[in-house]
N, C-alpha and C positions, 0 to 999 in steps of 0.2 A: 504494500500500500504506500503510495507516494504523497508527499506534501512539500510545500516550500518551508514550512516552519511547524515544529511541534512545541506546544506549551505544556509543561508539566505542572498541573495544579489548576483546579477549576474554582478557586475562591474568588474573592472580589478583585484581587490583583491579577491573577491569571486570566480571568474573564475580560478584564479591561485590556490587557495586552493582546488577547485574541481579537477583540473588536478592532483595535487600531491596526494590528498587522493585517487583518482581513481587509480593512478599508484601504490599506496601501496596495492592494492587489495581490497579496500572497494567498496561497492555498494553506489554510491553517487547520491543524488537528490539535485538540486539547485532550489530555488524558488525566484522569484522576482516580485514585484508589477508592474513593468514597462512592456511595451510591447516588449522590445528588450534588447539585451545584451549590457551592457555599456551605457545605456540610462540615468543613474543618474549622480552623480558628476564626474564620469569618463569622460563623454562627454564634461564637462566644463574644463577639465584639460589643462594646458599649456604644459604638457608632457615634462617638462625640466628634463634632466638627468644630475645631478650634484652630487658633493661629499662633499661639505662643510656643515658640521654639527658641533654642539657644544659638541658632545659626541663621544667617541671612537666607541661605538656600532653603532652610526649613520653613521660614516664614513666607518666602516667595511661593514655594510649592503649595503650601496649604491655602494661601489666599487665592492663588490661581485656580486651584481645584474647587474653591468655594463657589465660583461662578457656574461650574457644571452642576453642583448639587442644587443651586437655586433654580436652574432651568434644566431639570433632569431629562425631561422629555426631549428637549432640543439636543442635549448632549448625546442621547441614545440614537437619535436620528430615525427611529422606526417606532411604529405602534406595536408595543410588545405586551399589551394587556395591563393588568394592575401594576402600578408603579410604587416603589419605595418613595417615601416623602421626607423632605428636609423640614424639620420643625425648628424654626428660629425662635429661640427663647433667651439667648444671651448666655454669657459665661462670666463668672466672677473668679478671678485668680487671686487667692488670698496671699498677702505678703509673707515671704519666708526666705531665710538666708540661702536655702538651696537653689532658689531661682530669683534673685533680687531683680526688682523691676528695672533697675538701672542697666541691667545687662541685656534686656530684650525690648524694652519700649523704644529705644532708638531704632531697632529693626522695624517695628511697627511704623515709626515715622518715615523711614526710608521707603517702605513698601506702600504706605497709604492705608494701613488697616485702621479703621475707626476705633477709638477707645475712650474711656473715661477713667482718669486716675483719681481714686478716692482716698482721702486721708481717713483717719479713724472716725472722726465725727460724721463725715459724709457716708462712710460705710454703714454706720449705725442708723443714720437717717434713711438711707435708701433701702436697707434690708433689716428692719427692726426685729424680724423673726429669728435672726441668728444670734449666737453668742459671738462677740467680737474680740474675745480675749486672745492673748498671745500665749501659746503653750509650747513653743519650740524648745527643744527638738521633740519629734514624735517619740512616744514611749510605748512599751508593752503594757497591757492591762494588768499584769502581775507586778508592775513597778509602782510602788506607792506614790512616786512623783506624778504618775498619770492623773491622779485624783486631786492634786493640789490646785487650788483656785488660781486663775490668771492674775498676775500683778500688773499687767499692762494690756493695752488694746492695740489693734493693728488696722492697717488699711487694706485696700484691694484695688485691682484693676478690672474694669468691666468692659467686655467686648460685646456690643449689642448684636452683632451679626452672627455670633456663634450659635450652635444648636446641636441637634442630633438627627440622625436618620432613623426613621421609625422602625425599619425592618432591614437589618444588614444582610441577611440571607437573601431577601427579595431583591436588594440592590445588586447582588452578584448575579442573581437569576435574570434580572433586567439586562445587565451587560452581556451575559451569555446569549440571551435571546436576540439581542441586537447583532452580536457577532454571527450567530447562525443566519440571520437575514443577510449578512454580508458574505455568506458561504462557508463559514467555519463549521467544523464538525467536532462533536464532543463524544469521547469514549469514556464512560464511567465504569467503575469497578475494574479498573485497569491499572495494574501495578507495574512500574518500570523495574526491570531486572538487569538491564545492560544498556550501555551506550556504545555503539560501534564507531570507533574513530580510526578506522583503517586509512592509512595514507596521511595521518596527522591532522585530520579534520573530521568533525562530526559527519557521519554518514547515515546513521539510523538509530532509532530507539527500539529496544526489544521489550516486549511485555511478557508477563507471566504466562499467558495463554499461548505463547509462541509467535504472536504477531510481530512483524517487523515493520515499523513505520519509517520509511526512508525520507530523510530531510537533511539539508545541509545547514539548517539553523534550528537550534533547540534552546528554549528558555526555561530555566529552572525557577518556577514560582510555586514550589511545593510546600511553602509554609514550614511547619515544624519538621517536616521530613526533608527539607532542603539540604541539610548537611549530609544525609544519607545519599541523596541523589548526586551531590558533588563527589562523594567517595566512589560511587558507581562509575561516574564519568572520569575519575582520576584527576580532578581539578581541586584547587584550593591551596596548593603548596606555596604559592606566592602571596596569599592574602595576608595583609597586616591586621585585618579585622575579622574575627571569627564569629560564628553564629552557634547558638545552642537552644534546644527546646526548654521551655520553662512552663511549669504548671501554674495556672492562675485561676483564682476564684473571684467571681463577682456576686455579691449578695443581692437578694431581692427581698424587700419588706414593704409593708404598708407605710405610706408617708406620714409625717407629723401632721396633726390636724391643722388645716388652714394654710399649709405650705404649698405654694404654687410658683416658686421662684425659679431663678435661672440655675444652670449647672454651676456647681461649686467645686473648684479645683483647689484643694487645701493641703499643700505640702507642709504647712505648719503642724497639722495633726497627722499627716500621712494618709489622707483619704480623698476621695472625690465622690460626688453623688449627683445624679440627675433623675428627674421624674420621668415616668413613662406615661403612656396615654390611658393606662388603666387605673391611675391613682396611686401607683406605688413608686418606690425609689430603687434604682440600681446603684449599688455602692461598691466601689473598688478601692484598692490600695495604690500607693505611689512609690512602692519599694523603699520605705524608710530603712535606715541602717539597723534599726532595732529588730527588724523582721528577717528571719532567714528565708532565702529564696529557694524554691523547690525546683532546682535544675534536674533535668532528666538525661540519662544516657540514651534512652529510647523513648520517643513520644508515645509509643504504644503501651508503655508501662504506666501511664497516668491513670490514677483512680478518678473516675468521672463523677463522683457524688460529692456535693458540698460537705465540708467538715465543720463541726460545731466551733472549734477554736478560731478558725479564720473568719467564720461568719460573725461570731461575737466581737472579734477585733474590729472588723470593718464597720459593723453597725454601731458599736459603742463609740468608736471615734467619730463617726458621723453624728451621733446623738450628742456628743460634746459640743459640736458646732450648731446643731439643730435641736434645741431643747423641745421636748415633747415627743421626740421620736422614740418609739418603744423598741426594745430588743426582744424579738420573739424567741420562744424556747426552741422551736424546731427550725433548723437551718434550711433556707431555700436559696436557690441561686443557680448560676451557670458556671460550669467548670470548662476550661479550655486549655489548650497548649499553645503557647506563643513561640514564634520564631524570632529570637532576640539577638541582635548584634551586640558586640562588646560595648559599644558606646550608645546603644539605643537609637542609632541612625541607620537607615537602610543601606543596602549595597545594590546599586543598579549599574551593572558593568558587564564587560566581556570577561573571559577567563583565559588562562594560558592555552586552552584547547580551542583552536579556531572554530567559530560557528556555535560555541556553547556559551550562553549568556545567563546571567543570574539577576533575579529580582527577589532578594532574600533579606532576612533581618527586618521584616516589615511589620510583624505583629505588635499590637499594643498602640502604635501611634500612626500607622500609615493607611488605615482604612479611609481616613479623611482625604488622603491624596490619591486614592485609587483611580479616579477619572483621569488625572494627570499622568499617572505612572504608565498607562498604556501608550500615551502619546510620547512620553519621554523615552521609553524603551524602543519605540519605533524610530525615533530620532537617532538613538544610540546605534541600533543595528544598521540603519541606512548608512550612517557615517562610517562605521567600522568596515562594513562590506565594500565601501567605496575607497578604503585604504586610509582613512583618517585615524588619528590618535584621539580617543575619546576625551583625553585630558585637555584637548584644545577646542572641544566642541561645546557650544551653548545650546540649550533647548529654548526656543522662542516662547515668550509669555505675552500674549496679546492684551491681557487685562492689566498686568502690572508694568509691562514694558521694561522689565529688569531681566536681562538674560540670565538663565539658570545654568550654571556650569555643571556639566556632567562629572567633572572632577570632584565635586562635593560629595558624590555618592560612590566614589571609586573603592574598589577592593583593596587598593594600596594606600589609601589616605592615612594621615596621622589620626590617632584616636582623638575624638573630641573630648577634651578634659572637663568641659562644662556640662556634660550630659551623663548623669548617673541614674536616671529614672526614665519611666515611660514617657515623660514629657519631652524627651529629646532635646 
């Protein structure tokens, strides 16, 4: 079976790449080990659309992608049935030393992201339903210091255009449906077992059922399984940034009475929360130093049921910021496995094997950029296949008019010292 390009992974990233490669005139086949589109880490995403990153490239990418979410139907370019919806509710980034506003507000100014900088008094006036105390640093619940009253108050930055996508899995399915309208084919329940690189270039992908998909371009967008795919292809030896699977939990609980506010990103307490359309809250963590991270050798080893200790930690921290929020006895929520790069910034690049490309390290903070990623990867592949060095190539950004350097997402980049959490 022949194609111009094989995309490994049918999540929101892989489906976006498939759409844009098909739009470029390529014959595209997407393979995924799961039984449905968006059934991997995409389905566990909180689908927050925000713009606060520690690099200019991160802010440019997220703001550029924002315009696709705002007019999702136009981005898809096809009538694909029910659509995922962007819910604009705003986001409050609580002040914290881990991400001081002085380090990223200048990036907002450069890109043109609207925001409001609130001091402590304005924070309290605008969102009186919150506790405005400073609790830094985040602490474990079994640390007596967690329960000490705040001695000071803090401010926040509000981005009114932020929000969330109502159904992340449906968003991936929308992209896949649009890709199919452009001629892309999807093969589900298909596990990659080998990559043929005869002659020093990608020639084919082999599947567990014996099928050989012949293509001279392969894109690894396999999420938590991306490291395994790289091993199969024999690539990664020259990477300066590694990727690892990480088990993550997001708690779900009824909201506090009367709370209908924006998303709250709270590195001061080590939590974030957003409402959903059913009257509940999704609550996750921000990887504070006091919490051990659940790195996995094999993503298939992840226990997929929420655990009481993590549920209580997430919800209790959120309840510290949102008085009146109860902590239910029974844990509820979503468990997923993230594909995390060493500096929480993605890798969009070629590899040492000609024709083999990666869109990896994306879990946790790249859902919001998915519409852009497909376009960026097409720019990358076109440039490399024409003989260009991707380190010299910029991806065009029609809304921000700030060229997006592909070098910012290189596999060989220096590690970003300012990014130690999912906020990138």
